[in-house]
All heavy atoms as an XYZ file, in Angstrom:
618
protein
N      20.467     53.823      6.753
C      19.587     54.347      7.774
C      18.110     54.182      7.283
O      17.903     54.350      6.111
C      19.906     55.789      8.098
C      21.130     55.964      8.907
S      21.224     57.569      9.706
C      21.841     58.564      8.363
N      17.230     53.944      8.234
C      15.863     53.777      7.962
C      15.147     54.885      8.671
O      15.247     55.015      9.946
C      15.370     52.332      8.416
C      13.942     52.186      8.326
C      13.339     51.928      7.046
C      13.097     52.107      9.431
C      11.963     51.791      6.966
C      11.786     51.887      9.324
C      11.202     51.763      8.082
N      14.385     55.719      8.068
C      13.614     56.812      8.711
C      12.163     56.708      8.409
O      11.770     56.397      7.301
C      14.176     58.202      8.135
O      15.563     58.273      8.367
C      13.484     59.348      8.861
N      11.356     56.907      9.441
C       9.902     56.859      9.282
C       9.246     57.783     10.213
O       9.891     58.263     11.208
C       9.373     55.391      9.422
C       9.422     54.898     10.888
C       8.228     54.888     11.622
C      10.598     54.406     11.415
C       8.300     54.440     12.955
C      10.624     53.974     12.681
C       9.484     53.962     13.458
N       7.969     58.099     10.079
C       7.226     58.966     10.938
C       6.063     58.180     11.537
O       5.420     57.396     10.889
C       6.633     60.148     10.081
C       6.076     61.234     10.938
C       5.743     62.446     10.146
O       6.682     63.022      9.572
O       4.589     62.852     10.081
N       5.805     58.495     12.839
C       4.728     57.827     13.558
C       4.019     58.887     14.496
O       4.725     59.807     14.902
C       5.205     56.610     14.383
O       4.073     56.002     14.927
C       6.177     57.013     15.426
N       2.798     58.578     14.804
C       2.094     59.381     15.786
C       1.677     58.553     16.994
O       0.889     58.994     17.839
C       0.910     60.094     15.180
O       0.002     59.128     14.595
N       2.187     57.316     17.104
C       1.868     56.398     18.110
C       2.784     56.669     19.301
O       3.931     56.387     19.340
C       2.069     54.920     17.653
C       1.619     53.957     18.711
O       1.177     54.330     19.833
O       1.779     52.704     18.467
N       2.234     57.216     20.404
C       2.996     57.597     21.568
C       3.609     56.414     22.306
O       4.680     56.489     22.797
C       2.091     58.376     22.575
C       1.760     59.713     22.064
C       0.859     60.524     23.062
O       0.446     59.937     24.134
N       0.497     61.699     22.782
N       2.948     55.288     22.313
C       3.469     54.057     22.980
C       4.729     53.558     22.197
O       5.742     53.163     22.846
C       2.423     53.011     23.047
C       1.368     53.239     24.080
C       0.408     52.081     24.109
C      -0.709     52.325     25.082
N      -1.675     51.223     25.165
N       4.660     53.601     20.909
C       5.774     53.155     20.119
C       6.986     54.083     20.259
O       8.104     53.667     20.468
C       5.383     53.076     18.625
C       6.506     52.504     17.767
C       6.083     52.312     16.292
O       5.177     53.029     15.911
O       6.636     51.402     15.710
N       6.744     55.391     20.403
C       7.807     56.330     20.569
C       8.469     56.151     21.961
O       9.630     56.187     22.042
C       7.249     57.813     20.419
C       8.313     58.829     20.831
C       6.830     58.070     18.946
N       7.570     55.963     22.939
C       8.197     55.676     24.321
C       9.087     54.429     24.297
O      10.120     54.437     24.845
C       7.035     55.503     25.278
C       7.496     55.234     26.723
C       6.352     55.232     27.675
N       6.676     54.592     28.928
C       7.419     55.164     29.875
N       7.989     56.302     29.701
N       7.646     54.441     31.022
N       8.554     53.345     23.632
C       9.381     52.126     23.577
C      10.710     52.317     22.839
O      11.704     51.883     23.309
C       8.546     51.066     22.785
C       9.225     49.710     22.654
C       8.263     48.743     21.964
N       8.006     49.098     20.626
C       8.833     48.782     19.572
N       9.968     48.143     19.766
N       8.582     49.122     18.345
N      10.637     53.105     21.861
C      11.900     53.374     21.088
C      12.845     54.264     21.798
O      14.069     54.090     21.715
C      11.550     53.934     19.685
C      10.802     53.029     18.740
C      10.319     53.747     17.539
C      11.694     51.806     18.401
N      12.344     55.268     22.566
C      13.180     56.123     23.446
C      13.878     55.274     24.520
O      14.993     55.499     24.789
C      12.356     57.214     23.996
C      12.071     58.353     23.084
C      11.491     59.514     23.842
N      11.326     60.610     22.951
C      10.418     61.553     22.959
N       9.538     61.489     23.913
N      10.431     62.547     22.103
N      13.179     54.412     25.126
C      13.723     53.593     26.119
C      14.870     52.679     25.503
O      15.939     52.489     26.070
C      12.672     52.673     26.797
C      11.751     53.554     27.645
C      13.284     51.549     27.626
C      10.548     52.894     28.166
N      14.609     52.108     24.301
C      15.627     51.251     23.699
C      16.821     52.120     23.353
O      17.950     51.632     23.484
C      15.013     50.680     22.362
N      16.591     53.359     22.908
C      17.720     54.218     22.599
C      18.547     54.559     23.789
O      19.747     54.506     23.872
C      17.203     55.577     21.912
C      18.377     56.492     21.612
C      17.747     57.768     21.033
O      16.660     58.148     21.330
N      18.591     58.568     20.324
N      17.852     54.877     24.904
C      18.503     55.190     26.166
C      19.353     54.045     26.723
O      20.491     54.228     27.198
C      17.479     55.624     27.211
C      18.066     55.970     28.535
C      18.705     57.209     28.709
C      18.023     55.090     29.582
C      19.248     57.561     29.974
C      18.570     55.450     30.825
C      19.105     56.630     31.031
N      18.820     52.853     26.579
C      19.523     51.651     27.122
C      20.489     51.036     26.106
O      21.167     50.040     26.515
C      18.501     50.586     27.521
C      17.663     51.104     28.770
O      18.224     51.737     29.647
N      16.429     50.731     28.789
N      20.575     51.548     24.916
C      21.543     51.029     23.909
C      21.059     49.673     23.384
O      21.925     48.939     22.895
N      19.825     49.364     23.409
C      19.338     48.125     22.873
C      18.796     48.263     21.500
O      18.547     49.358     21.012
C      18.134     47.573     23.765
C      18.622     47.290     25.227
C      17.369     46.784     25.977
N      17.801     46.563     27.352
C      16.988     46.696     28.377
N      15.716     46.943     28.106
N      17.335     46.456     29.562
N      18.670     47.108     20.818
C      18.122     47.170     19.506
C      16.570     47.189     19.650
O      16.050     46.765     20.612
C      18.493     45.974     18.688
O      18.059     44.792     19.345
C      19.967     45.979     18.381
N      15.928     47.735     18.598
C      14.493     47.782     18.573
C      14.070     47.318     17.209
O      14.734     47.516     16.214
C      13.980     49.231     18.827
N      12.903     46.662     17.142
C      12.262     46.224     15.925
C      11.011     47.025     15.629
O      10.149     47.195     16.428
C      11.941     44.699     16.014
O      13.092     43.964     16.252
C      11.368     44.229     14.738
N      11.008     47.524     14.376
C       9.880     48.291     13.913
C       9.234     47.587     12.689
O       9.931     47.210     11.791
C      10.303     49.717     13.509
C       9.125     50.517     13.004
C      10.903     50.361     14.657
N       7.947     47.436     12.735
C       7.211     46.824     11.612
C       6.413     47.796     10.874
O       5.572     48.510     11.464
C       6.321     45.691     12.124
C       7.100     44.541     12.682
C       6.193     43.527     13.394
N       6.928     42.422     13.969
C       7.602     42.497     15.120
N       7.489     43.583     15.834
N       8.225     41.488     15.659
N       6.748     47.984      9.533
C       5.969     48.869      8.713
C       5.769     48.194      7.354
O       6.672     47.626      6.759
C       6.676     50.226      8.546
O       8.002     49.971      8.030
C       6.795     50.987      9.842
N       4.603     48.376      6.813
C       4.338     47.954      5.505
C       4.694     46.432      5.236
O       5.160     46.026      4.239
C       5.004     48.758      4.461
N       4.452     45.619      6.284
C       4.670     44.168      6.121
C       6.156     43.769      6.260
O       6.398     42.544      6.144
N       7.030     44.617      6.526
C       8.493     44.270      6.667
C       8.925     44.764      8.059
O       8.333     45.689      8.670
C       9.294     44.875      5.575
O       9.315     46.288      5.681
N       9.961     44.071      8.619
C      10.418     44.433      9.901
C      11.914     44.908      9.791
O      12.659     44.380      9.031
C      10.410     43.256     10.864
N      12.215     46.012     10.500
C      13.575     46.553     10.553
C      14.012     46.463     12.024
O      13.412     46.947     12.914
C      13.593     47.948     10.014
C      15.006     48.574     10.149
C      13.121     48.029      8.637
N      15.176     45.857     12.228
C      15.730     45.771     13.635
C      17.069     46.516     13.612
O      17.928     46.350     12.703
C      15.983     44.291     13.997
O      14.744     43.651     14.007
C      16.568     44.186     15.386
N      17.315     47.342     14.596
C      18.500     48.108     14.702
C      18.527     49.018     15.879
O      17.674     49.000     16.739
N      19.556     49.904     15.979
C      19.702     50.843     17.055
C      19.003     52.150     16.647
O      19.199     52.641     15.553
C      21.174     51.070     17.364
C      21.781     49.964     18.112
N      22.443     48.906     17.420
C      21.887     49.666     19.377
C      22.840     48.036     18.303
N      22.577     48.447     19.459
N      18.355     52.735     17.583
C      17.630     53.971     17.388
C      18.680     55.085     17.391
O      19.371     55.306     18.329
C      16.533     54.255     18.421
C      15.857     55.600     18.189
C      15.534     53.125     18.446
N      18.736     55.882     16.375
C      19.699     56.946     16.170
C      19.113     58.225     16.729
O      19.758     58.980     17.449
C      20.131     57.108     14.733
C      20.904     58.248     14.362
C      22.398     57.953     14.530
N      23.126     59.150     14.168
C      24.322     59.070     13.605
N      24.805     57.873     13.262
N      24.996     60.055     13.358
N      17.848     58.587     16.298
C      17.286     59.831     16.738
C      15.790     59.737     16.699
O      15.162     59.005     15.988
C      17.784     60.982     15.896
O      17.229     60.881     14.547
N      15.162     60.562     17.621
C      13.708     60.733     17.614
C      13.496     62.231     17.680
O      13.861     62.903     18.633
C      13.109     59.971     18.836
C      13.411     58.551     18.776
C      11.584     60.306     18.930
C      12.909     57.719     20.004
N      12.759     62.759     16.680
C      12.544     64.182     16.617
C      11.112     64.430     16.480
O      10.417     63.862     15.668
C      13.279     64.844     15.395
C      13.049     66.305     15.289
C      14.762     64.498     15.437
N      10.546     65.328     17.367
C       9.168     65.640     17.347
C       8.908     66.735     16.313
O       9.590     67.706     16.232
C       8.672     66.093     18.783
C       7.212     66.373     18.797
C       6.721     66.850     20.186
O       7.528     66.927     21.081
O       5.498     66.945     20.289
N       7.826     66.561     15.539
C       7.387     67.558     14.587
C       6.453     68.474     15.279
O       5.303     68.097     15.508
C       6.789     66.858     13.418
O       6.320     67.808     12.509
N       6.841     69.717     15.619
C       5.971     70.622     16.411
C       4.835     71.089     15.623
O       3.770     71.496     16.206
C       6.880     71.819     16.867
C       8.019     71.440     17.680
C       7.658     71.294     19.147
C       8.909     71.047     19.933
N       8.604     70.870     21.356
N       4.902     71.165     14.310
C       3.816     71.770     13.584
C       2.688     70.829     13.208
O       1.655     71.252     12.692
C       4.402     72.259     12.206
O       4.957     71.205     11.474
N       2.865     69.531     13.506
C       1.814     68.538     13.103
C       0.737     68.435     14.225
O       1.026     68.419     15.415
C       2.370     67.241     12.748
O       3.018     66.674     13.933
N      -0.490     68.162     13.834
C      -1.565     67.942     14.797
C      -2.303     66.675     14.262
O      -2.805     66.682     13.118
C      -2.543     69.123     14.925
C      -3.719     68.726     15.785
C      -1.852     70.321     15.433
N      -2.376     65.545     14.915
C      -1.818     65.307     16.249
C      -0.369     65.194     16.188
O       0.303     65.165     15.110
C      -2.457     63.919     16.556
C      -2.638     63.256     15.281
C      -3.045     64.410     14.334
N       0.326     65.070     17.356
C       1.792     65.077     17.455
C       2.346     63.906     16.613
O       1.780     62.811     16.574
C       2.165     64.906     18.899
N       3.533     64.159     15.986
C       4.138     63.118     15.182
C       5.667     63.239     15.469
O       6.186     64.243     15.811
C       3.840     63.306     13.729
N       6.304     62.076     15.276
C       7.765     61.943     15.538
C       8.399     61.350     14.298
O       7.866     60.403     13.671
C       8.002     61.153     16.747
C       7.552     61.762     18.016
C       8.289     62.555     18.908
C       6.253     61.608     18.600
N       7.470     62.974     19.903
C       6.231     62.394     19.822
C       5.111     60.970     18.273
C       5.178     62.491     20.648
C       3.998     61.124     19.102
C       4.048     61.844     20.260
N       9.579     61.882     13.980
C      10.408     61.211     12.950
C      11.477     60.457     13.603
O      12.257     60.954     14.490
C      11.048     62.295     12.033
O       9.944     63.109     11.496
C      11.763     61.730     10.941
N      11.570     59.194     13.303
C      12.497     58.230     13.999
C      13.489     57.640     12.982
O      13.129     57.278     11.869
C      11.669     57.159     14.636
C      10.718     57.675     15.685
C      12.619     56.067     15.252
C       9.662     56.801     16.099
N      14.788     57.672     13.339
C      15.809     57.163     12.489
C      16.425     55.982     13.178
O      16.838     56.015     14.340
C      16.910     58.219     12.251
O      16.315     59.341     11.687
C      17.928     57.721     11.308
N      16.512     54.862     12.456
C      17.053     53.610     12.918
C      18.192     53.168     12.055
O      18.110     53.240     10.866
C      16.025     52.502     13.046
C      14.893     52.866     14.057
C      16.642     51.199     13.341
C      13.841     51.846     14.221
N      19.316     52.765     12.649
C      20.431     52.193     11.916
C      20.243     50.631     11.937
O      20.418     50.064     13.005
C      21.786     52.553     12.588
C      21.892     54.030     12.519
C      22.934     51.899     11.833
C      23.158     54.615     13.252
N      19.919     50.049     10.805
C      19.671     48.614     10.778
C      20.868     47.792     11.105
O      22.015     48.158     10.826
C      19.278     48.324      9.345
C      18.945     49.645      8.808
C      19.726     50.661      9.511
N      20.638     46.654     11.760
C      21.649     45.674     12.030
C      21.734     44.643     10.916
O      20.722     44.358     10.401
C      21.368     44.961     13.400
C      21.964     45.553     14.606
C      21.817     44.562     15.736
O      21.092     43.565     15.629
O      22.430     44.874     16.764
N      22.883     44.120     10.712
C      23.067     43.025      9.749
C      22.458     41.756     10.378
O      22.674     41.498     11.559
C      24.517     42.827      9.410
C      25.148     43.922      8.655
C      24.491     44.159      7.287
O      24.214     43.201      6.589
O      24.401     45.343      6.923
N      21.666     40.982      9.620
C      21.118     39.796     10.168
C      22.244     38.777     10.515
O      23.292     38.731      9.736
C      20.282     39.208      9.012
C      20.630     39.923      7.846
C      21.273     41.238      8.249
N      22.131     38.133     11.649
C      23.146     37.175     12.033
C      23.068     35.855     11.191
O      22.051     35.385     10.925
C      22.971     36.839     13.464
C      23.223     38.030     14.432
C      22.992     37.641     15.832
C      23.178     38.827     16.784
N      23.080     38.486     18.153
N      24.211     35.406     10.721
C      24.292     34.280      9.907
C      24.051     33.112     10.832
O      24.574     32.966     11.942
C      25.617     34.169      9.244
N      23.306     32.135     10.329
C      23.113     30.925     11.078
C      24.082     29.880     10.672
O      24.451     29.752      9.474
C      21.591     30.342     10.786
O      21.517     30.113      9.383
C      20.579     31.309     11.263
N      24.702     29.215     11.661
C      25.671     28.237     11.404
C      24.966     26.885     11.237
O      24.164     26.514     12.089
C      26.712     28.181     12.542
C      27.455     29.434     12.802
C      28.309     29.278     14.028
C      28.390     29.758     11.656
N      25.355     26.153     10.212
C      24.721     24.806     10.055
C      25.781     23.824     10.593
O      26.850     23.664     10.081
C      24.414     24.555      8.579
O      25.589     24.645      7.816
N      25.437     23.245     11.643
C      26.281     22.263     12.321
C      25.609     20.880     12.216
O      24.378     20.755     12.227
C      26.497     22.616     13.769
C      27.156     23.919     14.020
C      27.360     24.045     15.479
N      27.868     25.442     15.742
C      28.029     25.940     16.910
N      27.649     25.222     17.966
N      28.452     27.129     17.072
N      26.448     19.842     12.102
C      25.882     18.514     12.087
C      25.308     18.194     13.484
O      25.713     18.749     14.473
C      27.033     17.571     11.831
C      28.269     18.373     12.146
C      27.872     19.809     11.932
N      24.351     17.274     13.487
C      23.664     16.934     14.790
C      24.711     16.257     15.670
O      25.636     15.576     15.232
C      22.566     15.942     14.517
N      24.668     16.414     16.990
C      25.661     15.897     17.898
C      25.498     14.347     17.875
O      24.360     13.833     17.768
C      25.283     16.457     19.229
C      23.939     17.002     19.149
C      23.689     17.289     17.664
N      26.602     13.652     18.083
C      26.559     12.227     18.094
C      26.086     11.762     19.492
O      26.381     12.390     20.504
C      27.980     11.613     17.865
C      28.478     11.949     16.462
C      29.850     11.320     16.197
N      30.791     11.915     17.158
C      32.006     11.471     17.383
N      32.462     10.374     16.706
N      32.797     12.077     18.256
N      25.427     10.646     19.493
C      24.990     10.089     20.777
C      26.169      9.461     21.464
O      26.998      8.751     20.876
C      23.908      9.031     20.493
N      26.274      9.705     22.720
C      27.405      9.145     23.491
C      26.875      8.108     24.538
O      25.808      8.304     25.125
C      28.144     10.249     24.264
C      28.844     11.181     23.357
C      29.593     12.222     24.113
N      30.286     13.162     23.215
C      30.890     14.187     23.666
N      31.050     14.444     24.905
N      31.500     15.003     22.794
N      27.676      7.154     24.756
C      27.261      6.068     25.703
C      27.982      6.455     27.047
O      29.160      6.709     27.162
C      27.700      4.748     25.230
O      27.470      3.857     26.191
N      27.173      6.511     28.122
C      27.682      6.837     29.381
C      27.961      5.621     30.240
O      28.364      5.709     31.427
C      26.752      7.800     30.147
C      26.621      9.153     29.508
C      25.560      9.459     28.732
C      27.682     10.065     29.673
C      25.454     10.670     28.087
C      27.587     11.270     29.068
C      26.516     11.600     28.297
N      27.756      4.468     29.693
C      27.977      3.189     30.412
C      29.389      2.736     30.098
O      29.711      2.528     28.948
C      26.968      2.071     30.013
C      25.575      2.570     30.373
C      27.312      0.800     30.688
C      24.465      1.691     29.798
N      30.244      2.610     31.125
C      31.634      2.220     30.913
C      31.694      0.630     30.966
O      30.799      0.034     31.535
C      32.509      2.787     31.984
C      32.618      4.330     31.867
C      33.646      4.847     32.798
C      33.722      6.374     32.579
N      34.715      6.973     33.464
N      32.681      0.130     30.369
C      32.830     -1.257     30.269
C      33.050     -1.886     31.702
O      33.487     -1.282     32.673
N      32.617     -3.125     31.834
C      32.717     -3.800     33.180
C      34.014     -4.542     33.148
O      34.483     -5.090     32.128
C      31.542     -4.878     33.286
C      30.230     -4.158     33.381
C      29.425     -4.093     32.280
C      29.788     -3.590     34.555
C      28.196     -3.500     32.321
C      28.560     -2.985     34.671
C      27.773     -2.911     33.541
N      34.698     -4.561     34.281
C      35.892     -5.341     34.216
C      36.806     -5.144     35.280
O      37.331     -4.648     36.170
């Protein structure tokens, strides 16, 4: 799990929408990106300005398949 704190209201709204719709979200912090499902968003009532603690469950990166290039096919049939 990846947990971080933010005070950016736009980012929190985007992450809440992703959580509600069951979509993955990407968060960029300290030069790295984490993509996964939002587990929880908790507001810290004691902080000024408002801050939220967000927990994301990272997704495993999808493996890329290396396939050979497709062969060229001839669409002209023999005459006869």
